[in-house]
C-alpha positions as CSV (number, residue, x, y, z in Angstrom):
1,X,-39.9,5.6,29.4
2,X,-36.5,7.3,29.7
3,X,-35.4,9.7,27.0
4,X,-32.9,8.2,24.5
5,X,-29.6,9.9,24.5
6,X,-27.6,10.3,21.3
7,X,-24.0,11.3,20.8
8,X,-22.0,12.4,17.7
9,X,-18.3,11.9,17.9
10,X,-16.4,13.6,15.1
11,X,-13.3,15.4,13.9
12,X,-15.2,17.2,11.2
13,X,-15.6,20.9,11.8
14,X,-18.7,21.0,9.5
15,X,-20.6,18.7,11.9
16,X,-23.3,20.2,14.2
17,X,-25.8,18.4,16.4
18,X,-29.5,18.6,16.3
19,X,-31.5,19.3,19.5
20,X,-31.6,15.6,20.5
21,X,-27.8,15.0,20.1
22,X,-24.7,16.0,21.9
23,X,-21.5,16.6,19.9
24,X,-18.0,15.5,21.1
25,X,-15.5,17.2,18.8
26,X,-12.1,15.5,18.6
27,X,-9.2,17.6,17.7
28,X,-7.3,14.8,15.9
29,X,-7.5,12.2,13.2
30,X,-10.3,9.8,12.1
31,X,-8.4,7.2,14.0
32,X,-8.7,9.3,17.2
33,X,-12.4,9.4,16.6
34,X,-12.7,5.7,16.2
35,X,-10.7,5.0,19.4
36,X,-13.0,7.4,21.3
37,X,-16.1,5.6,19.9
38,X,-14.7,2.3,21.0
39,X,-14.1,3.7,24.5
40,X,-17.7,5.0,24.7
41,X,-19.0,1.6,23.5
42,X,-17.4,0.1,26.7
43,X,-19.3,2.7,28.7
44,X,-22.8,1.7,27.5
45,X,-23.1,3.4,24.1
46,X,-24.2,1.6,21.0
47,X,-23.0,2.2,17.4
48,X,-25.6,3.6,15.1
49,X,-23.5,4.4,12.0
50,X,-21.0,2.1,10.2
51,X,-17.4,3.3,10.6
52,X,-16.6,2.9,6.9
53,X,-19.3,4.8,5.2
54,X,-18.9,6.4,1.8
55,X,-16.7,3.9,0.0
56,X,-13.7,6.1,0.7
57,X,-10.3,4.4,0.6
58,X,-8.8,4.0,4.1
59,X,-5.7,6.0,2.9
60,X,-8.0,9.0,2.2
61,X,-10.0,9.0,5.4
62,X,-9.4,12.3,7.1
63,X,-12.8,13.0,8.7
64,X,-15.1,10.7,10.5
65,X,-18.5,11.3,12.1
66,X,-20.0,8.5,14.1
67,X,-23.4,8.4,15.8
68,X,-24.0,6.6,19.1
69,X,-27.1,5.8,21.2
70,X,-26.9,5.3,25.0
71,X,-28.1,1.9,26.0
72,X,-26.6,1.6,29.5
73,X,-25.7,-2.0,28.8
74,X,-22.8,-3.3,31.0
75,X,-21.5,-5.4,28.1
76,X,-21.2,-3.9,24.7
77,X,-22.4,-5.8,21.6
78,X,-19.5,-8.0,20.5
79,X,-20.1,-7.6,16.8
80,X,-20.1,-3.8,16.8
81,X,-17.1,-3.6,19.1
82,X,-15.3,-6.0,16.7
83,X,-16.3,-3.8,13.8
84,X,-14.8,-0.7,15.4
85,X,-11.7,-2.6,16.4
86,X,-11.2,-4.0,12.9
87,X,-11.6,-0.5,11.5
88,X,-9.1,0.9,14.0
89,X,-6.7,-1.9,13.0
90,X,-7.2,-1.1,9.3
91,X,-6.5,2.7,9.8
92,X,-3.5,2.0,12.0
93,X,-1.9,0.0,9.2
94,X,-2.7,2.3,6.3
95,X,-0.4,5.1,5.4
96,X,-2.4,8.3,4.7
97,X,-2.1,9.6,1.1
98,X,-0.7,13.1,0.5
99,X,-3.8,15.0,-0.5
100,X,-4.2,18.6,-1.7
101,X,-6.4,21.1,0.2
102,X,-9.3,20.8,-2.3
103,X,-9.5,17.0,-1.9
104,X,-9.3,17.3,1.9
105,X,-12.2,19.9,1.7
106,X,-14.1,17.5,-0.5
107,X,-13.6,14.7,2.0
108,X,-14.8,16.9,4.8
109,X,-17.9,17.7,2.9
110,X,-18.6,14.1,2.0
111,X,-18.3,13.0,5.6
112,X,-20.7,15.8,6.6
113,X,-23.2,14.9,3.9
114,X,-23.1,11.2,4.9
115,X,-23.6,12.1,8.5
116,X,-26.7,14.0,7.7
117,X,-28.3,10.8,6.4
118,X,-28.5,9.4,9.9
């Protein structure tokens, strides 16, 4: 049985992979992370984590950590691609709130904590 491959795509500097995972760090926004996730889904990767975890308002999303598993499927799952696409659409149409540094650091920590649950 082939070894399962896992990938973390994130813009959160607190994120770090375990021995089984690779990390793709995106120097950009949460929206940039989601676009990269969608691209990977069209290359045989499956979504493991939901793109809107943590009940954080879209206008406050600064950091996003998404876990993927390699399936090798030629055709991605329509429902999860739709989920990512809908989330991208939501963030594209949401104006980010002006947040102070403490709040931004809190959001970074929340994303990191949520990602450890996977």
